[in-house]
DSSP file (Angstrom, degrees, kcal/mol; ACC not computed):
  #  RESIDUE AA STRUCTURE BP1 BP2  ACC     N-H-->O    O-->H-N    N-H-->O    O-->H-N    TCO  KAPPA ALPHA  PHI   PSI    X-CA   Y-CA   Z-CA
    1    1 A C              0   0    0      0, 0.0    60,-2.6     0, 0.0     2,-0.4   0.000 360.0 360.0 360.0 132.3   -8.6    1.7   -7.8
    2    2 A V  E     -AB  18  60A   0     16,-2.7    16,-2.6    58,-0.2     2,-0.4  -0.958 360.0-165.5-116.7 135.5   -5.4    0.1   -6.8
    3    3 A T  E     -AB  17  59A   0     56,-2.9    56,-2.5    -2,-0.4     2,-0.4  -0.972   2.4-168.9-121.4 133.2   -2.8   -1.2   -9.4
    4    4 A A  E     -AB  16  58A   0     12,-2.7    12,-2.3    -2,-0.4     2,-0.4  -0.976   5.7-179.5-125.5 137.5    0.0   -3.5   -8.6
    5    5 A Y  E     -AB  15  57A   0     52,-2.9    52,-3.1    -2,-0.4     2,-0.4  -0.995   8.1-167.0-136.8 139.5    3.0   -4.4  -10.8
    6    6 A V  E     -AB  14  56A   0      8,-2.7     8,-2.2    -2,-0.4     2,-0.5  -0.991   3.3-163.4-126.7 136.2    6.0   -6.6  -10.4
    7    7 A R  E     -AB  13  55A   0     48,-2.7    47,-3.0    -2,-0.4    48,-2.0  -0.977  15.3-147.0-118.7 132.1    9.1   -6.7  -12.7
    8    8 A F  E >   - B   0  53A   0      4,-3.1     3,-2.1    -2,-0.5    45,-0.3  -0.377  31.1 -95.6 -93.3 171.8   11.3   -9.7  -12.5
    9    9 A G  T 3  S+     0   0    0     43,-2.6    44,-0.1     1,-0.3    -1,-0.1   0.768 124.3  55.4 -59.5 -28.6   15.1  -10.0  -12.9
   10   10 A D  T 3  S-     0   0    0     42,-0.3    -1,-0.3     2,-0.1     3,-0.1   0.298 119.8-110.3 -87.0   9.7   14.7  -10.9  -16.6
   11   11 A F  S <  S+     0   0    0     -3,-2.1     2,-0.2     1,-0.3    -2,-0.1   0.499  77.5 130.9  71.6   7.3   12.7   -7.7  -17.1
   12   12 A S        -     0   0    0     -5,-0.0    -4,-3.1     2,-0.0     2,-0.3  -0.517  37.0-174.2 -78.6 161.6    9.5   -9.6  -17.7
   13   13 A G  E     -A    7   0A   0     -6,-0.2     2,-0.3    -2,-0.2    -6,-0.2  -0.958  22.7-156.0-153.0 168.4    6.5   -8.2  -15.7
   14   14 A A  E     -A    6   0A   0     -8,-2.2    -8,-2.7    -2,-0.3     2,-0.3  -0.990  13.5-179.5-149.1 144.5    3.0   -8.7  -14.7
   15   15 A G  E     +A    5   0A   0     -2,-0.3     2,-0.3   -10,-0.2   -10,-0.2  -0.995   4.1 176.2-146.5 151.1    0.4   -6.2  -13.4
   16   16 A K  E     -A    4   0A   0    -12,-2.3   -12,-2.7    -2,-0.3     2,-0.3  -0.952  12.1-150.4-145.4 164.0   -3.2   -6.2  -12.3
   17   17 A Q  E     -A    3   0A   0     -2,-0.3     2,-0.4   -14,-0.2   -14,-0.2  -0.965   1.2-158.6-138.2 159.4   -5.7   -3.7  -10.9
   18   18 A H  E     -A    2   0A   0    -16,-2.6   -16,-2.7    -2,-0.3     2,-0.5  -0.999   9.0-149.2-137.4 131.7   -8.8   -3.8   -8.6
   19   19 A R        -     0   0    0     -2,-0.4     2,-0.2   -18,-0.2    -2,-0.0  -0.884  16.5-137.4-101.7 130.7  -11.6   -1.2   -8.3
   20   20 A F        -     0   0    0     -2,-0.5     4,-0.0     1,-0.1    -2,-0.0  -0.553   9.3-135.0 -82.0 149.7  -13.2   -0.7   -5.0
   21   21 A Q  S    S+     0   0    0     -2,-0.2    -1,-0.1     1,-0.1    -2,-0.0   0.800  89.8  23.4 -74.7 -29.3  -17.0   -0.4   -4.8
   22   22 A E  S    S-     0   0    0     46,-0.0    -1,-0.1    -3,-0.0    -2,-0.0  -0.927  97.9 -86.4-133.2 157.8  -16.8    2.5   -2.5
   23   23 A P        -     0   0    0      0, 0.0     2,-0.3     0, 0.0    -2,-0.1  -0.363  45.3-165.4 -62.1 141.8  -14.2    5.2   -1.7
   24   24 A I        -     0   0    0     -4,-0.0    -4,-0.0     1,-0.0     3,-0.0  -0.913  22.8-172.3-125.7 156.6  -11.6    4.1    1.0
   25   25 A N        +     0   0    0     -2,-0.3     2,-0.6     0, 0.0    -1,-0.0  -0.013  53.8 107.3-134.1  29.5   -9.1    6.1    3.0
   26   26 A D     >  -     0   0    0      1,-0.1     4,-1.7     2,-0.0     3,-0.4  -0.938  51.7-159.6-117.4 115.1   -7.2    3.3    4.7
   27   27 A G  H  > S+     0   0    0     -2,-0.6     4,-2.5     1,-0.2     5,-0.1   0.810  92.8  59.6 -60.7 -30.5   -3.7    2.5    3.5
   28   28 A L  H  > S+     0   0    0      2,-0.2     4,-2.7     1,-0.2    -1,-0.2   0.894 104.2  49.6 -67.8 -38.6   -3.8   -0.9    5.0
   29   29 A R  H  > S+     0   0    0     -3,-0.4     4,-2.2     2,-0.2    -1,-0.2   0.886 110.9  50.4 -66.0 -37.5   -6.8   -1.9    2.9
   30   30 A L  H  X S+     0   0    0     -4,-1.7     4,-2.5     2,-0.2    -2,-0.2   0.928 111.6  48.5 -63.1 -44.4   -5.0   -0.6   -0.2
   31   31 A F  H  X S+     0   0    0     -4,-2.5     4,-2.9     2,-0.2    -2,-0.2   0.934 110.7  49.8 -61.8 -46.8   -1.9   -2.7    0.8
   32   32 A K  H  X S+     0   0    0     -4,-2.7     4,-2.1     1,-0.2    -1,-0.2   0.900 112.2  47.8 -61.5 -40.7   -4.0   -5.8    1.4
   33   33 A A  H  X S+     0   0    0     -4,-2.2     4,-1.5     2,-0.2    -1,-0.2   0.918 113.2  47.8 -65.6 -42.4   -5.7   -5.5   -2.0
   34   34 A A  H  X S+     0   0    0     -4,-2.5     4,-1.9     1,-0.2    -2,-0.2   0.897 110.4  52.3 -64.6 -40.6   -2.4   -4.9   -3.8
   35   35 A W  H  X S+     0   0    0     -4,-2.9     4,-2.2     1,-0.2    -1,-0.2   0.891 106.8  52.6 -62.8 -40.0   -0.8   -7.9   -2.0
   36   36 A Q  H  < S+     0   0    0     -4,-2.1    -1,-0.2     1,-0.2    -2,-0.2   0.862 110.4  49.2 -62.1 -34.9   -3.7  -10.1   -3.2
   37   37 A L  H  < S+     0   0    0     -4,-1.5     4,-0.4     1,-0.2    -2,-0.2   0.859 114.6  44.3 -70.4 -35.9   -3.1   -8.9   -6.7
   38   38 A L  H >X S+     0   0    0     -4,-1.9     4,-2.3     1,-0.2     3,-0.8   0.818  93.4  77.9 -80.8 -32.5    0.7   -9.6   -6.5
   39   39 A Q  H 3X S+     0   0    0     -4,-2.2     4,-2.3     1,-0.3    -1,-0.2   0.854  90.6  51.8 -53.6 -46.3    0.7  -13.0   -4.9
   40   40 A P  H 34 S+     0   0    0      0, 0.0    -1,-0.3     0, 0.0    -2,-0.1   0.875 115.9  42.7 -60.3 -33.9   -0.2  -15.1   -7.9
   41   41 A S  H <4 S+     0   0    0     -3,-0.8    -2,-0.2    -4,-0.4     9,-0.1   0.831 118.5  44.3 -77.7 -32.9    2.6  -13.5  -10.0
   42   42 A L  H  < S+     0   0    0     -4,-2.3     8,-3.2     7,-0.1     9,-0.4   0.858 109.2  49.7 -82.8 -36.6    5.2  -13.6   -7.2
   43   43 A F  B  <  -C   49   0B   0     -4,-2.3     6,-0.2     6,-0.3     2,-0.1  -0.823  65.2-138.2-118.5 144.6    4.8  -17.1   -5.7
   44   44 A Q    >   -     0   0    0      4,-3.0     3,-1.6    -2,-0.4     6,-0.1  -0.332  44.9 -96.1 -80.5 172.8    4.7  -20.6   -7.0
   45   45 A S  T 3  S+     0   0    0      1,-0.3    -1,-0.1     2,-0.1    -2,-0.0   0.743 125.9  61.7 -65.2 -21.1    2.2  -23.1   -5.5
   46   46 A S  T 3  S-     0   0    0      2,-0.1    -1,-0.3     1,-0.0     3,-0.1   0.631 118.7-111.2 -78.3 -12.9    5.0  -24.3   -3.2
   47   47 A G  S <  S+     0   0    0     -3,-1.6     2,-0.1     1,-0.4    -2,-0.1   0.321  78.2 125.5  99.2  -7.4    5.3  -20.8   -1.7
   48   48 A A  S    S-     0   0    0      1,-0.1    -4,-3.0    -5,-0.1    -1,-0.4  -0.496  73.6 -90.7 -81.9 154.4    8.7  -20.1   -3.2
   49   49 A L  B     -C   43   0B   0     -6,-0.2    -6,-0.3    -2,-0.1    -1,-0.1  -0.388  28.7-140.6 -61.1 140.2    9.3  -17.0   -5.3
   50   50 A S  S    S-     0   0    0     -8,-3.2    -1,-0.1     1,-0.2    -7,-0.1   0.790  77.2 -16.4 -75.0 -27.2    8.7  -17.7   -8.9
   51   51 A A  S    S-     0   0    0     -9,-0.4    -1,-0.2   -42,-0.0     2,-0.0  -0.963  88.5 -70.6-166.1 160.5   11.7  -15.6  -10.0
   52   52 A P        -     0   0    0      0, 0.0   -43,-2.6     0, 0.0     2,-0.4  -0.378  53.0-131.1 -59.6 137.9   14.1  -12.9   -8.7
   53   53 A V  E     +B    8   0A   0    -45,-0.3   -45,-0.3     1,-0.1     3,-0.1  -0.796  28.9 175.4-100.4 131.6   12.2   -9.6   -8.2
   54   54 A R  E     +     0   0A   0    -47,-3.0     2,-0.3    -2,-0.4   -46,-0.2   0.775  68.6   4.3 -99.7 -36.0   13.6   -6.4   -9.6
   55   55 A L  E     -B    7   0A   0    -48,-2.0   -48,-2.7     2,-0.0     2,-0.4  -0.997  50.4-164.0-153.7 142.4   10.8   -3.9   -8.9
   56   56 A V  E     -B    6   0A   0     -2,-0.3     2,-0.4   -50,-0.2   -50,-0.2  -0.997  16.6-172.5-128.7 128.5    7.4   -3.8   -7.2
   57   57 A G  E     -B    5   0A   0    -52,-3.1   -52,-2.9    -2,-0.4     2,-0.4  -0.962   8.0-179.0-124.5 138.8    5.0   -0.9   -7.9
   58   58 A I  E     +B    4   0A   0     -2,-0.4     2,-0.3   -54,-0.2   -54,-0.2  -1.000   9.0 173.8-134.7 132.5    1.7    0.0   -6.3
   59   59 A S  E     -B    3   0A   0    -56,-2.5   -56,-2.9    -2,-0.4     2,-0.4  -0.976  21.4-145.1-138.1 154.3   -0.4    2.9   -7.3
   60   60 A A  E     +B    2   0A   0     -2,-0.3     2,-0.3   -58,-0.2   -58,-0.2  -0.943  26.3 171.2-115.0 139.6   -3.8    4.3   -6.4
   61   61 A S        +     0   0    0    -60,-2.6    -2,-0.0    -2,-0.4     0, 0.0  -0.818  48.5  53.0-139.7 178.2   -6.0    6.1   -9.0
   62   62 A Q  S    S-     0   0    0     -2,-0.3    -1,-0.2     1,-0.2     2,-0.1   0.906  73.9-177.5  56.6  45.8   -9.5    7.5   -9.5
   63   63 A L        -     0   0    0     -3,-0.2     2,-0.3   -40,-0.0    -1,-0.2  -0.430  10.4-161.1 -76.2 147.3   -9.1    9.5   -6.3
   64   64 A V        -     0   0    0     -2,-0.1     2,-0.2     2,-0.1    -1,-0.0  -0.915   8.8-135.2-126.7 153.3  -11.9   11.6   -5.1
   65   65 A T        +     0   0    0     -2,-0.3     2,-0.1     2,-0.1     0, 0.0  -0.652  61.6  45.1-103.1 165.0  -12.0   14.5   -2.6
   66   66 A G  S    S-     0   0    0     -2,-0.2     2,-0.3     2,-0.0    -2,-0.1  -0.266  88.6 -62.7  93.6 176.4  -14.5   15.1    0.2
   67   67 A S        -     0   0    0     -2,-0.1     2,-0.2     1,-0.0    -2,-0.1  -0.676  41.8-129.9-101.8 155.3  -15.8   12.8    2.8
   68   68 A H        -     0   0    0     -2,-0.3     3,-0.1     1,-0.1    -2,-0.0  -0.574  41.7 -79.6 -97.3 166.4  -17.9    9.7    2.3
   69   69 A S        -     0   0    0     -2,-0.2    -1,-0.1     1,-0.1     0, 0.0  -0.370  55.2-101.4 -67.9 141.7  -21.1    9.0    4.1
   70   70 A P        -     0   0    0      0, 0.0    -1,-0.1     0, 0.0     2,-0.1  -0.244  37.5-112.3 -64.6 148.9  -20.8    7.7    7.6
   71   71 A S        -     0   0    0      2,-0.2     6,-0.0     1,-0.1    -3,-0.0  -0.383   7.3-134.3 -78.6 157.2  -21.2    4.0    8.3
   72   72 A L  S    S+     0   0    0     -2,-0.1     2,-0.4     4,-0.0    -1,-0.1   0.658  85.5  83.7 -80.0 -17.1  -24.0    2.5   10.2
   73   73 A F  S  > S-     0   0    0      1,-0.1     4,-1.8     2,-0.0    -2,-0.2  -0.751  72.9-143.2 -98.9 133.4  -21.6    0.3   12.1
   74   74 A K  H  > S+     0   0    0     -2,-0.4     4,-2.3     1,-0.2     5,-0.2   0.844  99.7  57.0 -62.1 -37.3  -19.7    1.6   15.2
   75   75 A K  H  > S+     0   0    0      1,-0.2     4,-2.1     2,-0.2    -1,-0.2   0.918 108.0  47.3 -61.5 -44.2  -16.5   -0.3   14.3
   76   76 A D  H  > S+     0   0    0      1,-0.2     4,-2.1     2,-0.2    -1,-0.2   0.876 111.3  50.9 -66.0 -37.3  -16.3    1.4   10.9
   77   77 A R  H  X S+     0   0    0     -4,-1.8     4,-2.3     2,-0.2    -1,-0.2   0.881 109.4  51.5 -66.2 -37.5  -16.9    4.8   12.4
   78   78 A N  H  X S+     0   0    0     -4,-2.3     4,-2.5     2,-0.2    -2,-0.2   0.893 108.5  51.1 -65.6 -40.1  -14.1    4.1   15.0
   79   79 A V  H  X S+     0   0    0     -4,-2.1     4,-2.7     2,-0.2     5,-0.2   0.938 111.0  47.9 -62.5 -46.5  -11.7    3.2   12.1
   80   80 A V  H  X S+     0   0    0     -4,-2.1     4,-2.2     1,-0.2    -2,-0.2   0.910 112.6  49.1 -60.9 -43.6  -12.5    6.4   10.3
   81   81 A S  H  X S+     0   0    0     -4,-2.3     4,-2.0     2,-0.2    -1,-0.2   0.896 112.1  48.2 -63.6 -41.8  -12.1    8.5   13.5
   82   82 A T  H  X S+     0   0    0     -4,-2.5     4,-2.5     2,-0.2    -2,-0.2   0.912 111.1  50.2 -67.2 -42.4   -8.7    6.8   14.2
   83   83 A L  H  X S+     0   0    0     -4,-2.7     4,-2.4     1,-0.2    -2,-0.2   0.898 109.4  51.6 -63.5 -39.1   -7.5    7.3   10.6
   84   84 A R  H  X S+     0   0    0     -4,-2.2     4,-1.9    -5,-0.2    -1,-0.2   0.914 110.8  48.3 -63.2 -41.4   -8.4   11.0   10.8
   85   85 A A  H  X S+     0   0    0     -4,-2.0     4,-2.3     2,-0.2    -2,-0.2   0.897 111.3  49.7 -65.5 -39.9   -6.5   11.4   14.1
   86   86 A L  H  X S+     0   0    0     -4,-2.5     4,-2.5     2,-0.2    -2,-0.2   0.873 108.9  52.8 -67.7 -36.5   -3.5    9.6   12.6
   87   87 A D  H  X S+     0   0    0     -4,-2.4     4,-2.3     2,-0.2    -1,-0.2   0.911 110.0  48.2 -61.9 -42.4   -3.6   11.9    9.6
   88   88 A T  H  X S+     0   0    0     -4,-1.9     4,-1.8     2,-0.2    -2,-0.2   0.912 111.9  49.3 -64.1 -43.8   -3.6   14.9   11.8
   89   89 A L  H  X S+     0   0    0     -4,-2.3     4,-2.7     1,-0.2     5,-0.3   0.921 112.7  47.5 -60.7 -44.9   -0.7   13.5   13.9
   90   90 A Q  H  X S+     0   0    0     -4,-2.5     4,-2.0     1,-0.2    -2,-0.2   0.870 109.5  52.7 -67.4 -37.8    1.3   12.8   10.7
   91   91 A A  H  < S+     0   0    0     -4,-2.3    -1,-0.2    -5,-0.2    -2,-0.2   0.860 116.2  40.8 -64.8 -34.9    0.6   16.3    9.3
   92   92 A R  H  < S+     0   0    0     -4,-1.8    -2,-0.2    -5,-0.2    -1,-0.2   0.890 129.8  22.9 -81.3 -40.5    1.8   17.9   12.4
   93   93 A Y  H  < S-     0   0    0     -4,-2.7     3,-0.2     1,-0.3    -3,-0.2   0.428 109.9-104.7-113.0   0.0    4.9   15.8   13.2
   94   94 A G    ><  -     0   0    0     -4,-2.0     3,-1.5    -5,-0.3    -1,-0.3  -0.279  45.4 -57.0 103.3 172.0    5.9   14.2    9.9
   95   95 A N  T 3  S+     0   0    0      1,-0.3     3,-0.5     2,-0.1    -1,-0.2   0.749 128.7  51.4 -63.5 -27.1    5.7   10.9    8.2
   96   96 A R  T 3  S+     0   0    0     -3,-0.2    -1,-0.3     1,-0.2    -2,-0.1   0.104  74.4 107.5-100.4  23.2    7.5    8.9   10.9
   97   97 A A  S <  S+     0   0    0     -3,-1.5     2,-0.3     1,-0.1    -1,-0.2   0.790  91.3   6.3 -70.5 -27.0    5.4   10.2   13.7
   98   98 A W        -     0   0    0     -3,-0.5     2,-0.3    -4,-0.2    -1,-0.1  -0.976  63.1-169.4-149.7 161.2    3.7    6.8   14.0
   99   99 A T        -     0   0    0     -2,-0.3     2,-0.2    -3,-0.1     5,-0.1  -0.983  34.0 -98.9-148.2 153.4    3.9    3.3   12.6
  100  100 A R    >   -     0   0    0     -2,-0.3     3,-1.8     1,-0.1     4,-0.3  -0.495  31.1-125.0 -71.1 142.7    1.8    0.1   12.7
  101  101 A A  G >  S+     0   0    0      1,-0.3     3,-1.5     2,-0.2     4,-0.3   0.836 109.4  63.7 -58.0 -34.1    2.9   -2.4   15.3
  102  102 A S  G 3  S+     0   0    0      1,-0.3    -1,-0.3     2,-0.1     3,-0.2   0.675 102.7  50.1 -66.6 -15.0    3.1   -5.1   12.5
  103  103 A L  G X  S+     0   0    0     -3,-1.8     3,-1.5     1,-0.1    -1,-0.3   0.402  79.2  97.7-101.6   2.3    5.9   -3.0   10.9
  104  104 A L  T <  S+     0   0    0     -3,-1.5    -1,-0.1     1,-0.3    -2,-0.1   0.846  89.4  42.0 -62.6 -34.2    8.1   -2.5   13.9
  105  105 A T  T 3  S+     0   0    0     -4,-0.3     2,-0.5    -3,-0.2    -1,-0.3   0.360  93.9 103.3 -93.4   6.1   10.4   -5.4   13.0
  106  106 A T    <   -     0   0    0     -3,-1.5     2,-0.4     2,-0.0    -3,-0.0  -0.769  58.5-153.5 -92.2 127.9   10.5   -4.5    9.3
  107  107 A S        -     0   0    0     -2,-0.5     2,-0.6     2,-0.0    -2,-0.1  -0.855   4.1-149.9-101.5 137.0   13.5   -2.8    7.9
  108  108 A V        -     0   0    0     -2,-0.4     2,-0.3     0, 0.0    -2,-0.0  -0.917  13.4-141.3-106.3 121.8   13.2   -0.6    4.9
  109  109 A L        -     0   0    0     -2,-0.6     2,-0.2     1,-0.1     3,-0.1  -0.621  15.4-128.7 -84.2 140.4   16.3   -0.4    2.7
  110  110 A E        -     0   0    0     -2,-0.3     2,-0.2     1,-0.1    -1,-0.1  -0.506  31.1 -95.0 -82.9 155.7   17.3    2.9    1.2
  111  111 A R        +     0   0    0     -2,-0.2    -1,-0.1     1,-0.1     3,-0.1  -0.474  38.9 176.4 -68.2 136.7   18.0    3.3   -2.5
  112  112 A T        +     0   0    0     -2,-0.2    -1,-0.1     1,-0.1    -2,-0.0   0.220  52.0  99.6-124.4  12.8   21.6    3.0   -3.4
  113  113 A S  S    S-     0   0    0      2,-0.1     3,-0.1     1,-0.1    -1,-0.1   0.600  93.1-113.4 -79.9 -10.6   21.5    3.3   -7.1
  114  114 A G  S    S+     0   0    0      1,-0.4     3,-0.1    -3,-0.1    -1,-0.1   0.249  76.1 124.8  96.2 -13.2   22.4    7.0   -7.3
  115  115 A F  S    S-     0   0    0      1,-0.1    -1,-0.4     3,-0.0    -2,-0.1  -0.364  71.6 -91.4 -74.0 160.0   19.1    8.1   -8.6
  116  116 A R        -     0   0    0      1,-0.1     2,-0.2    -3,-0.1    -1,-0.1  -0.345  47.5 -97.8 -68.5 154.1   17.2   10.8   -6.7
  117  117 A Y        -     0   0    0      1,-0.1    -1,-0.1    -3,-0.1     4,-0.0  -0.505  25.1-164.0 -72.1 139.1   14.7    9.7   -4.1
  118  118 A D  S    S+     0   0    0     -2,-0.2     2,-0.3    -3,-0.1    -1,-0.1   0.199  74.5  47.9-105.7  14.4   11.1    9.6   -5.2
  119  119 A H  S    S-     0   0    0      0, 0.0     2,-0.4     0, 0.0    -2,-0.0  -0.958  91.9 -97.0-145.9 163.5    9.8    9.4   -1.7
  120  120 A E              0   0    0     -2,-0.3    -2,-0.1     1,-0.1     0, 0.0  -0.657 360.0 360.0 -85.1 136.5   10.5   11.2    1.6
  121  121 A L              0   0    0     -2,-0.4    -1,-0.1    -4,-0.0   -11,-0.0   0.416 360.0 360.0 -93.6 360.0   12.9    9.6    4.0
């Protein structure tokens, strides 16, 4: 289950959640599902932001351990194999060992509010 929440500058907010039919282990699928949940709240029909955004939150819940049954399709098996290899690489060399090509031009701003970090830098 993925939950997405947006809080606007006036402290109003909106949130939605989506439950997947089967377990997933792909962060990109989680992101795409969360983005689909956020878009109606964030954007007007013209494509402009509906209001200044103060906070965006995404969480995953109803997590399960263990592996899921292998897919009948080769492409799905290749994705699972690739994700497993990337998890191994990240466990050995750290969170910044690899990045998706689509994120190469994205800059992530660090928190400057003085609160402690809730994520690893």
